[in-house]
OpenMM code with the backbone's topology and positions (N, CA, C; nanometers):
from openmm import Vec3, app, unit

residues = "UNK UNK UNK UNK UNK UNK UNK UNK UNK UNK UNK UNK UNK UNK UNK UNK UNK UNK UNK UNK UNK UNK UNK UNK UNK UNK UNK UNK UNK UNK UNK UNK UNK UNK UNK UNK UNK UNK UNK UNK UNK UNK UNK UNK UNK UNK UNK UNK UNK UNK UNK UNK UNK UNK UNK UNK UNK UNK UNK UNK UNK UNK UNK UNK UNK UNK UNK UNK UNK UNK UNK UNK UNK UNK UNK UNK UNK UNK UNK UNK UNK UNK UNK UNK UNK UNK UNK UNK UNK UNK UNK UNK UNK UNK UNK UNK UNK UNK UNK UNK UNK UNK UNK UNK UNK UNK UNK UNK UNK UNK UNK UNK UNK UNK UNK UNK UNK UNK UNK UNK UNK UNK UNK UNK UNK".split()
positions = [
    Vec3(0.0833, -0.1160, -0.0003),
    Vec3(-0.0017, 0.0037, 0.0025),
    Vec3(0.0884, 0.1220, 0.0008),
    Vec3(0.0638, 0.2170, -0.0925),
    Vec3(0.1447, 0.3342, -0.1014),
    Vec3(0.0590, 0.4576, -0.0633),
    Vec3(0.1149, 0.5496, 0.0170),
    Vec3(0.0523, 0.6692, 0.0593),
    Vec3(0.1292, 0.7845, 0.0017),
    Vec3(0.0575, 0.8981, -0.0270),
    Vec3(0.1256, 1.0187, -0.0625),
    Vec3(0.2009, 1.0674, 0.0595),
    Vec3(0.2911, 1.1619, 0.0412),
    Vec3(0.3638, 1.2100, 0.1550),
    Vec3(0.2701, 1.2805, 0.2551),
    Vec3(0.1776, 1.3555, 0.2106),
    Vec3(0.0875, 1.4223, 0.3072),
    Vec3(-0.0030, 1.3214, 0.3753),
    Vec3(-0.0458, 1.2132, 0.3068),
    Vec3(-0.1260, 1.1118, 0.3708),
    Vec3(-0.0435, 1.0406, 0.4776),
    Vec3(0.0836, 1.0172, 0.4425),
    Vec3(0.1710, 0.9489, 0.5397),
    Vec3(0.1900, 1.0365, 0.6645),
    Vec3(0.2102, 1.1680, 0.6415),
    Vec3(0.2281, 1.2586, 0.7589),
    Vec3(0.1008, 1.2555, 0.8413),
    Vec3(-0.0143, 1.2706, 0.7785),
    Vec3(-0.1429, 1.2692, 0.8552),
    Vec3(-0.1578, 1.1356, 0.9325),
    Vec3(-0.1300, 1.0259, 0.8652),
    Vec3(-0.1429, 0.8967, 0.9320),
    Vec3(-0.0416, 0.8814, 1.0454),
    Vec3(0.0828, 0.9355, 1.0191),
    Vec3(0.1807, 0.9272, 1.1261),
    Vec3(0.1378, 1.0066, 1.2479),
    Vec3(0.0808, 1.1240, 1.2189),
    Vec3(0.0270, 1.2059, 1.3342),
    Vec3(-0.0808, 1.1342, 1.4075),
    Vec3(-0.1681, 1.0713, 1.3300),
    Vec3(-0.2748, 0.9986, 1.3945),
    Vec3(-0.2263, 0.8742, 1.4722),
    Vec3(-0.1222, 0.8180, 1.4274),
    Vec3(-0.0656, 0.7039, 1.4919),
    Vec3(0.0172, 0.7444, 1.6124),
    Vec3(0.0296, 0.8721, 1.6359),
    Vec3(0.1011, 0.9160, 1.7501),
    Vec3(0.2475, 0.9336, 1.7307),
    Vec3(0.2908, 0.9385, 1.6076),
    Vec3(0.4324, 0.9489, 1.5815),
    Vec3(0.4798, 1.0924, 1.5993),
    Vec3(0.5704, 1.1141, 1.6870),
    Vec3(0.6379, 1.2420, 1.7050),
    Vec3(0.5429, 1.3565, 1.7281),
    Vec3(0.4416, 1.3371, 1.8118),
    Vec3(0.3474, 1.4428, 1.8370),
    Vec3(0.3985, 1.5420, 1.9389),
    Vec3(0.4928, 1.5014, 2.0159),
    Vec3(0.5476, 1.5952, 2.1191),
    Vec3(0.4590, 1.6015, 2.2431),
    Vec3(0.3610, 1.5213, 2.2554),
    Vec3(0.2705, 1.5222, 2.3743),
    Vec3(0.3393, 1.4531, 2.4866),
    Vec3(0.3249, 1.5077, 2.6059),
    Vec3(0.3764, 1.4450, 2.7227),
    Vec3(0.3016, 1.3166, 2.7451),
    Vec3(0.3727, 1.2118, 2.7960),
    Vec3(0.3058, 1.0850, 2.8218),
    Vec3(0.1840, 1.0976, 2.9055),
    Vec3(0.1857, 1.1728, 3.0103),
    Vec3(0.0708, 1.1791, 3.1003),
    Vec3(-0.0476, 1.2622, 3.0456),
    Vec3(-0.0265, 1.3306, 2.9345),
    Vec3(-0.1387, 1.4059, 2.8778),
    Vec3(-0.2118, 1.3279, 2.7674),
    Vec3(-0.1592, 1.2136, 2.7346),
    Vec3(-0.2221, 1.1307, 2.6275),
    Vec3(-0.3452, 1.0654, 2.6806),
    Vec3(-0.4501, 1.0548, 2.5962),
    Vec3(-0.5684, 0.9738, 2.6332),
    Vec3(-0.5209, 0.8321, 2.6474),
    Vec3(-0.5794, 0.7659, 2.7421),
    Vec3(-0.5381, 0.6211, 2.7676),
    Vec3(-0.5963, 0.5307, 2.6589),
    Vec3(-0.5133, 0.4386, 2.6132),
    Vec3(-0.5594, 0.3415, 2.5151),
    Vec3(-0.6377, 0.2376, 2.5879),
    Vec3(-0.7581, 0.1902, 2.5382),
    Vec3(-0.8349, 0.0970, 2.6086),
    Vec3(-0.7602, -0.0374, 2.6315),
    Vec3(-0.7900, -0.0953, 2.7468),
    Vec3(-0.7317, -0.2290, 2.7759),
    Vec3(-0.8063, -0.3341, 2.6931),
    Vec3(-0.7318, -0.4419, 2.6688),
    Vec3(-0.7905, -0.5523, 2.5979),
    Vec3(-0.8075, -0.5247, 2.4452),
    Vec3(-0.8727, -0.6132, 2.3790),
    Vec3(-0.8907, -0.5944, 2.2323),
    Vec3(-0.9685, -0.4656, 2.2054),
    Vec3(-0.9298, -0.3907, 2.1041),
    Vec3(-0.9866, -0.2592, 2.0718),
    Vec3(-1.0585, -0.2745, 1.9314),
    Vec3(-1.1774, -0.2229, 1.9274),
    Vec3(-1.2568, -0.2257, 1.8059),
    Vec3(-1.2160, -0.1049, 1.7222),
    Vec3(-1.2542, -0.1031, 1.5963),
    Vec3(-1.2276, 0.0126, 1.5118),
    Vec3(-1.2845, 0.1391, 1.5708),
    Vec3(-1.4077, 0.1325, 1.6245),
    Vec3(-1.4723, 0.2513, 1.6801),
    Vec3(-1.3897, 0.3059, 1.7956),
    Vec3(-1.3400, 0.2203, 1.8829),
    Vec3(-1.2553, 0.2626, 1.9921),
    Vec3(-1.1277, 0.3222, 1.9436),
    Vec3(-1.0655, 0.2594, 1.8445),
    Vec3(-0.9440, 0.3077, 1.7855),
    Vec3(-0.9629, 0.4428, 1.7206),
    Vec3(-1.0707, 0.4629, 1.6469),
    Vec3(-1.1000, 0.5899, 1.5856),
    Vec3(-1.1192, 0.7006, 1.6923),
    Vec3(-1.1907, 0.6714, 1.7973),
    Vec3(-1.2115, 0.7742, 1.9019),
    Vec3(-1.0800, 0.8118, 1.9649),
    Vec3(-0.9984, 0.7098, 1.9917),
    Vec3(-0.8663, 0.7355, 2.0542),
    Vec3(-0.7824, 0.8214, 1.9639),
    Vec3(-0.7703, 0.7838, 1.8349),
    Vec3(-0.6829, 0.8590, 1.7431),
    Vec3(-0.7331, 1.0010, 1.7216),
    Vec3(-0.8657, 1.0234, 1.7119),
    Vec3(-0.9156, 1.1609, 1.6898),
    Vec3(-0.8906, 1.2405, 1.8153),
    Vec3(-0.9032, 1.1786, 1.9341),
    Vec3(-0.8718, 1.2507, 2.0586),
    Vec3(-0.7265, 1.2941, 2.0574),
    Vec3(-0.6374, 1.2004, 2.0212),
    Vec3(-0.4951, 1.2339, 2.0103),
    Vec3(-0.4682, 1.3392, 1.9124),
    Vec3(-0.5404, 1.3383, 1.7994),
    Vec3(-0.5222, 1.4475, 1.7034),
    Vec3(-0.5582, 1.5821, 1.7539),
    Vec3(-0.6708, 1.5919, 1.8311),
    Vec3(-0.7125, 1.7162, 1.8880),
    Vec3(-0.6085, 1.7661, 1.9877),
    Vec3(-0.5555, 1.6775, 2.0639),
    Vec3(-0.4497, 1.7154, 2.1623),
    Vec3(-0.3257, 1.7603, 2.0887),
    Vec3(-0.2869, 1.6943, 1.9823),
    Vec3(-0.1734, 1.7377, 1.9039),
    Vec3(-0.1925, 1.8731, 1.8441),
    Vec3(-0.3138, 1.8983, 1.7969),
    Vec3(-0.3408, 2.0317, 1.7397),
    Vec3(-0.3208, 2.1403, 1.8407),
    Vec3(-0.3724, 2.1171, 1.9592),
    Vec3(-0.3570, 2.2132, 2.0666),
    Vec3(-0.2091, 2.2340, 2.1055),
    Vec3(-0.1370, 2.1249, 2.1138),
    Vec3(0.0052, 2.1276, 2.1470),
    Vec3(0.0882, 2.2087, 2.0376),
    Vec3(0.0562, 2.1808, 1.9132),
    Vec3(0.1269, 2.2504, 1.8084),
    Vec3(0.0935, 2.3987, 1.8125),
    Vec3(-0.0322, 2.4363, 1.8320),
    Vec3(-0.0703, 2.5780, 1.8402),
    Vec3(0.0045, 2.6450, 1.9551),
    Vec3(0.0144, 2.5789, 2.0705),
    Vec3(0.0876, 2.6384, 2.1844),
    Vec3(0.2344, 2.6571, 2.1502),
    Vec3(0.2934, 2.5517, 2.0888),
    Vec3(0.4347, 2.5632, 2.0523),
    Vec3(0.4600, 2.6679, 1.9469),
    Vec3(0.3699, 2.6838, 1.8521),
    Vec3(0.3861, 2.7879, 1.7481),
    Vec3(0.3754, 2.9314, 1.8074),
    Vec3(0.3073, 2.9422, 1.9141),
    Vec3(0.2913, 3.0720, 1.9785),
    Vec3(0.4233, 3.1172, 2.0494),
    Vec3(0.5157, 3.0278, 2.0682),
    Vec3(0.6429, 3.0581, 2.1292),
    Vec3(0.7269, 3.1439, 2.0359),
    Vec3(0.7509, 3.2673, 2.0717),
    Vec3(0.8285, 3.3561, 1.9877),
    Vec3(0.9741, 3.3259, 1.9834),
    Vec3(1.0240, 3.2437, 2.0763),
    Vec3(1.1650, 3.2073, 2.0759),
    Vec3(1.1993, 3.0798, 1.9966),
    Vec3(1.0981, 3.0246, 1.9338),
    Vec3(1.1127, 2.9003, 1.8546),
    Vec3(1.2066, 2.9289, 1.7341),
    Vec3(1.3097, 2.8383, 1.7170),
    Vec3(1.3985, 2.8594, 1.6019),
    Vec3(1.3231, 2.8206, 1.4698),
    Vec3(1.3730, 2.8733, 1.3609),
    Vec3(1.3052, 2.8611, 1.2315),
    Vec3(1.2873, 2.7173, 1.1871),
    Vec3(1.3835, 2.6314, 1.2101),
    Vec3(1.3713, 2.4895, 1.1668),
    Vec3(1.2557, 2.4236, 1.2432),
    Vec3(1.2462, 2.4454, 1.3709),
    Vec3(1.1350, 2.3899, 1.4528),
    Vec3(1.0020, 2.4448, 1.4100),
    Vec3(0.9996, 2.5771, 1.3857),
    Vec3(0.8767, 2.6418, 1.3397),
    Vec3(0.8263, 2.5795, 1.2074),
    Vec3(0.9203, 2.5552, 1.1159),
    Vec3(0.8795, 2.4977, 0.9894),
    Vec3(0.8253, 2.3557, 1.0063),
    Vec3(0.8924, 2.2749, 1.0923),
    Vec3(0.8427, 2.1422, 1.1211),
    Vec3(0.7017, 2.1434, 1.1805),
    Vec3(0.6825, 2.2359, 1.2764),
    Vec3(0.5485, 2.2500, 1.3370),
    Vec3(0.4431, 2.2996, 1.2402),
    Vec3(0.4820, 2.3937, 1.1471),
    Vec3(0.3883, 2.4413, 1.0472),
    Vec3(0.3529, 2.3269, 0.9528),
    Vec3(0.4499, 2.2409, 0.9212),
    Vec3(0.4267, 2.1245, 0.8324),
    Vec3(0.3253, 2.0287, 0.9038),
    Vec3(0.3536, 2.0017, 1.0252),
    Vec3(0.2611, 1.9156, 1.1054),
    Vec3(0.1226, 1.9741, 1.1153),
    Vec3(0.1147, 2.1059, 1.1406),
    Vec3(-0.0152, 2.1734, 1.1492),
    Vec3(-0.0938, 2.1618, 1.0105),
    Vec3(-0.0220, 2.1818, 0.9063),
    Vec3(-0.0834, 2.1703, 0.7713),
    Vec3(-0.1375, 2.0303, 0.7466),
    Vec3(-0.0598, 1.9301, 0.7890),
    Vec3(-0.1036, 1.7891, 0.7704),
    Vec3(-0.2346, 1.7618, 0.8543),
    Vec3(-0.2358, 1.8173, 0.9750),
    Vec3(-0.3487, 1.7940, 1.0596),
    Vec3(-0.4716, 1.8696, 1.0050),
    Vec3(-0.4507, 1.9881, 0.9484),
    Vec3(-0.5619, 2.0618, 0.8891),
    Vec3(-0.6163, 1.9900, 0.7666),
    Vec3(-0.5225, 1.9328, 0.6828),
    Vec3(-0.5691, 1.8572, 0.5660),
    Vec3(-0.6554, 1.7384, 0.6130),
    Vec3(-0.6124, 1.6670, 0.7137),
    Vec3(-0.6923, 1.5557, 0.7663),
    Vec3(-0.8256, 1.6043, 0.8170),
    Vec3(-0.8229, 1.7159, 0.8934),
    Vec3(-0.9514, 1.7646, 0.9494),
    Vec3(-1.0465, 1.8116, 0.8416),
    Vec3(-0.9940, 1.8526, 0.7296),
    Vec3(-1.0799, 1.9023, 0.6171),
    Vec3(-1.1447, 1.7882, 0.5423),
    Vec3(-1.1004, 1.6650, 0.5637),
    Vec3(-1.1613, 1.5513, 0.4969),
    Vec3(-1.3023, 1.5273, 0.5508),
    Vec3(-1.3830, 1.4649, 0.4701),
    Vec3(-1.5171, 1.4241, 0.5155),
    Vec3(-1.4978, 1.3186, 0.6208),
    Vec3(-1.5912, 1.3049, 0.7075),
    Vec3(-1.5877, 1.1947, 0.8111),
    Vec3(-1.5637, 1.0574, 0.7391),
    Vec3(-1.6292, 1.0359, 0.6291),
    Vec3(-1.6100, 0.9091, 0.5598),
    Vec3(-1.4645, 0.8896, 0.5142),
    Vec3(-1.4040, 0.9948, 0.4607),
    Vec3(-1.2659, 0.9869, 0.4154),
    Vec3(-1.1714, 0.9737, 0.5362),
    Vec3(-1.2002, 1.0412, 0.6469),
    Vec3(-1.1189, 1.0214, 0.7674),
    Vec3(-1.1292, 0.8760, 0.8135),
    Vec3(-1.2483, 0.8212, 0.8183),
    Vec3(-1.2660, 0.6831, 0.8569),
    Vec3(-1.1937, 0.5873, 0.7650),
    Vec3(-1.1939, 0.6171, 0.6352),
    Vec3(-1.1234, 0.5267, 0.5414),
    Vec3(-0.9735, 0.5311, 0.5710),
    Vec3(-0.9132, 0.6417, 0.5992),
    Vec3(-0.7721, 0.6489, 0.6313),
    Vec3(-0.7433, 0.5781, 0.7604),
    Vec3(-0.8254, 0.5994, 0.8569),
    Vec3(-0.8053, 0.5333, 0.9896),
    Vec3(-0.8290, 0.3782, 0.9748),
    Vec3(-0.9203, 0.3428, 0.8919),
    Vec3(-0.9488, 0.2003, 0.8719),
    Vec3(-0.8315, 0.1312, 0.8037),
    Vec3(-0.7587, 0.1984, 0.7140),
    Vec3(-0.6465, 0.1371, 0.6460),
    Vec3(-0.5371, 0.1083, 0.7530),
    Vec3(-0.5126, 0.2075, 0.8434),
    Vec3(-0.4145, 0.1859, 0.9456),
    Vec3(-0.4558, 0.0801, 1.0411),
    Vec3(-0.5817, 0.0791, 1.0840),
    Vec3(-0.6395, -0.0203, 1.1745),
    Vec3(-0.6221, -0.1596, 1.1078),
    Vec3(-0.6561, -0.1780, 0.9836),
    Vec3(-0.6427, -0.3057, 0.9206),
    Vec3(-0.4974, -0.3517, 0.9118),
    Vec3(-0.4078, -0.2581, 0.8870),
    Vec3(-0.2653, -0.2900, 0.8817),
    Vec3(-0.2155, -0.3401, 1.0163),
    Vec3(-0.2685, -0.2774, 1.1243),
    Vec3(-0.2253, -0.3250, 1.2574),
    Vec3(-0.2889, -0.4572, 1.2969),
    Vec3(-0.4111, -0.4836, 1.2526),
    Vec3(-0.4873, -0.6056, 1.2873),
    Vec3(-0.4282, -0.7260, 1.2191),
    Vec3(-0.3170, -0.7783, 1.2702),
    Vec3(-0.2433, -0.8842, 1.2072),
    Vec3(-0.3241, -1.0133, 1.1865),
    Vec3(-0.4137, -1.0437, 1.2852),
    Vec3(-0.4885, -1.1710, 1.2699),
    Vec3(-0.6226, -1.1489, 1.2033),
    Vec3(-0.6547, -1.0248, 1.1649),
    Vec3(-0.7749, -0.9882, 1.0935),
    Vec3(-0.9039, -1.0327, 1.1617),
    Vec3(-0.9039, -1.0176, 1.2968),
    Vec3(-1.0235, -1.0551, 1.3710),
    Vec3(-1.1179, -0.9418, 1.4027),
    Vec3(-1.0833, -0.8213, 1.3468),
    Vec3(-1.1684, -0.7073, 1.3635),
    Vec3(-1.1400, -0.6255, 1.4932),
    Vec3(-1.0330, -0.6713, 1.5663),
    Vec3(-0.9925, -0.5969, 1.6830),
    Vec3(-0.8373, -0.5932, 1.6834),
    Vec3(-0.7802, -0.4928, 1.7532),
    Vec3(-0.6387, -0.4909, 1.7680),
    Vec3(-0.6031, -0.5004, 1.9144),
    Vec3(-0.4869, -0.5540, 1.9395),
    Vec3(-0.4406, -0.5720, 2.0754),
    Vec3(-0.3111, -0.4888, 2.0944),
    Vec3(-0.2696, -0.4752, 2.2173),
    Vec3(-0.1422, -0.4022, 2.2409),
    Vec3(-0.0285, -0.4807, 2.1739),
    Vec3(-0.0318, -0.6126, 2.1714),
    Vec3(0.0733, -0.6886, 2.1106),
    Vec3(0.0786, -0.6619, 1.9610),
    Vec3(-0.0394, -0.6516, 1.8954),
    Vec3(-0.0415, -0.6185, 1.7502),
    Vec3(0.0096, -0.4774, 1.7265),
    Vec3(-0.0261, -0.3879, 1.8140),
    Vec3(0.0280, -0.2506, 1.7997),
    Vec3(0.1796, -0.2461, 1.8133),
    Vec3(0.2285, -0.3130, 1.9118),
    Vec3(0.3777, -0.3210, 1.9329),
    Vec3(0.4461, -0.3819, 1.8096),
    Vec3(0.3865, -0.4919, 1.7574),
    Vec3(0.4480, -0.5556, 1.6442),
    Vec3(0.4437, -0.4563, 1.5194),
    Vec3(0.3377, -0.3864, 1.5058),
    Vec3(0.3247, -0.2896, 1.3934),
    Vec3(0.4267, -0.1825, 1.4098),
    Vec3(0.4418, -0.1311, 1.5283),
    Vec3(0.5456, -0.0236, 1.5535),
    Vec3(0.6834, -0.0758, 1.5276),
    Vec3(0.7115, -0.1970, 1.5683),
    Vec3(0.8466, -0.2546, 1.5475),
    Vec3(0.8731, -0.2700, 1.3973),
    Vec3(0.7753, -0.3040, 1.3196),
    Vec3(0.7879, -0.3261, 1.1764),
    Vec3(0.7885, -0.1918, 1.0977),
    Vec3(0.7411, -0.0856, 1.1638),
    Vec3(0.7312, 0.0491, 1.1030),
    Vec3(0.7892, 0.1511, 1.1962),
    Vec3(0.9222, 0.1514, 1.2053),
    Vec3(0.9906, 0.2417, 1.3036),
    Vec3(0.9546, 0.3890, 1.2836),
    Vec3(0.9560, 0.4571, 1.3945),
    Vec3(0.9276, 0.5997, 1.3929),
    Vec3(1.0366, 0.6744, 1.3279),
    Vec3(1.0029, 0.7789, 1.2585),
    Vec3(1.1055, 0.8636, 1.1888),
    Vec3(1.0944, 1.0011, 1.2539),
    Vec3(1.1967, 1.0290, 1.3445),
    Vec3(1.2023, 1.1558, 1.4132),
    Vec3(1.3035, 1.2434, 1.3448),
    Vec3(1.2749, 1.3736, 1.3434),
    Vec3(1.3717, 1.4670, 1.2825),
    Vec3(1.4643, 1.5188, 1.3896),
] * unit.nanometer
topology = app.Topology()
chain = topology.addChain("A")
for resn in residues:
    res = topology.addResidue(resn, chain)
    for name in ("N", "CA", "C"):
        topology.addAtom(name, app.Element.getBySymbol(name[0]), res)
């Protein structure tokens, strides 16, 4: 499956990659097997938190230009995702959910998430 760069960035943000959120501010991931609906709610909540965090960081006047550009890029990717119809958002989230759901039972577990992350390492700048 191939994604455009902007789709990858949006999916990466939704997957929690490099959002800069403090661990204790993240919404908790449900225990046990997680349905698509639970996954979607979790990821959208994380996206809203990331949007707020990016806005706060962009308001910092002492931010160096390279960090500002990365944050602006992140903000633009989040805005593109937010501008999608709910059906298109669900389609993108469903692709990621299905990629994580290794046994294709319609739920994902922490073990499947960990295996997915190990197979798709984070790319930090």
